[in-house]
N, C-alpha and C positions, 0 to 999 in steps of 0.2 A: 503494498499500501504506498502511496507516493502521498508526502507533507510536503507546504510548502514552509520554508524558517519562520513565517512569519506568526505562527502558530502549530499547538500540538492538534494533532489528530487522532481521534480516537473513538472506539461506539461504546455508548453508555446508553441503560433505559433504568430509571428508580422508578419508585411508587408511583403512584397514583392518588397518595394520599392527600385530603382536603389541603386547599391552600390556606395560608395562614390570613387574617383578616386585613393585613398590608396588601398581600397579593389579591385578595378578591375585588379589590377594589381598582385594580390597576387594570385599564381598558387595554387588550394585545389586539392591536390590530393589523389585518392584512393592508400592506404598501401594495400600491399598484406598481407595477412593473412597465412602464412603455416600451416601446421599441428602441427609442434613443437610449435609455438606462438601459435595457438589455445589452445594448452594443456597447456602451462604456464598461459594463461590468463585465463582458466577455475578453475585451481588450485587456481590461485590467488583469484577468483569470491569463490570458496568452503572453502577456508581459514580464510577470511573476513567474510561470513556468518554462520560460526562454522557448516559447515555441517559435516557428518561424514562419507557419502558415496562418495569415488573420483569418478571425472569423468574417463570413458574409451575413449581413443582415437579414435576409430571408430564409438562410438556413438554421438560425438560432433560435432552441427550444428552451423554454424558459418557464419554470413553473414555481412559485414561493408559498410559505406558509409561517404565521406568527408564530413564534414559542416562547411560553412567558419562563422568566426567572425571576429568583426570590429578589431583586431590585428592580424589575420592570421588563422589558421586551427584545426580542429580537427576530429579524425577518430571516428566514434560512431560504437563500435563493438556488436551486438547481440550472444549472445552464448546460447546453449539448450543441452540439454542432459538427461539422465534416460526418454526417451518417453516424453521429455516437461516437468519432475517435476521438474528439476534443472534448473538452467541457470542465466543468467542477464546481465546488460551492463556494458561495459567499455568504458571511455572516454579518447582518447589517443590524447594530442597536437601532432604537428608535427613541428618539427624545421629540417631545412636543410635536411628532408628526415630521419630523425630520430625520433622514438616516444617515448613520456611519459607517463605516466596513472596519468591522473587528478583527476579521482574519478572513483567509479565502486557502481553498484545500484543493487538491489536483484531482478529481475524481473524473475521469474523458466519461461522456456519455450520460453522466448522475441525471435522475428525473426521479417523479414522483413521490415527492418531499411529503412525509405527512406526519401530524402531532403525534409524539410518543408520551405524552405526560410532560409534566412541567419541569424544564431544563433538558429536554429531550426529542430530537426528532429522526425520522426513520426515512430511508430512500434505496433505490435500487440502482445499479451500473454495473455495465456488461464488463466482464473480464476476457474472455474468450471469443474471438469468431475466424472460422475458417474452412474448409474444406471438410463438409462433415462433422461439424463442432459447432455449439452454442452454449456460453455458459453467462449466468450472471448472478450477482451475489446482492442480499439486503443486510444495509448493516445500520445500526443506532448511533447515533452521537447524543454525547451528553456534556455539558456544560458542569467546569468547575468555576468557572467564570466568565463573562462577558467575552471575554478574548482570548479563553483557554478550554478548550473542547477534546474530548479523549473519545476513543471506541471502545465501545463497549461490548457490540456484537457484531459478528460478520461471516455470514451464514450464505450456502451455496441455495438459491433458490429456484435455480434454472439451468439443465443438462441436457442437450441435446448430440448425442455420440452415435455415429453411423460407422459400422464395420466397412472398411474398402481394402482396396489391394488384393482381392480373392479373384482368381478366374471366373469368368463367367460360366464355364462348365462344373464349378464347386457348387452343388446344390444345395448343401449343408451350411453357407455361408448365405444363402437370401435372406434378406430381411434383419441382420442382426445387428443392434442396436438398443441404445441406453436412454431413453426421456423421461426427465422429471419435471414437473412443474406444480408450484408450491405458492401457497396462501399464507399469508402473515398475519399476525394480532397481536396485540399488547393488553396482557390482562395484568393488572397491578404491578407487581415486580418480575412478572415472566412473558417471556416472546414466546408465542406460541407457531410453529412452523407445521403445515399440515401441506404432504405433497403425494401428489398422485404419479406413479412411479411404474411407466412399464420397459420392460427389459426382455429381449430376445437375444438368447445365447446359440454360439455355433453351435450345431447340430440341432437344435430342438424343432420340435415341428410347429408351436406355438410360441407366441410371449404371457410373459408372467405380468400381471397387470396387480398393483397395490396401494391400499392407500396408506402412509407412513404419515406419524405424529410425532414431533420432537419438541421441547422446551427446553430454552436456553433461560439462566437468571440472569436477571439484570438489577445489579444490585445498585 
């Protein structure tokens, strides 16, 4: 996992306990990300990660969610461009409706940010793409401070691998593959991952299908 010097990157999810009285009075607003702001944030990520290919406005995919912290709120912005091969995450603090960048994380293809409780955010990013294979992971970030975030969970949630290289005459190799698609949910201090898995092994007549459930503690 690649993190930029401006901040520590790491994944966490904490308890969904009730907010304190002071936190409950804080209004956590989702900021509007205009095309011009998206381009500015993408350019900033590009410079900090020393990427040579600049983002193209029409190619930038952006999403954001507000995340409540003990002392206020931040907006977590995911950006992706170049067909998911570039992108990252921007953490913006919000004060009186104005935003300031608190940190940048290099996660090419980051998308689908979701609140995961106070001080936590969940998102998905691709890790492998090539001939006969696709892989994606889902991660949770936890705030230790407005400008310090750590990785508390980072789990494989999609994988598609097709067996290749066998001669066409090898009937035992037909359909050899592994496919996994997962759904995630945060339940208090636990990340629950439900995965639908289909696997076809060499020499078998039909694939095996199962639904598996895994639980990851979120301190």
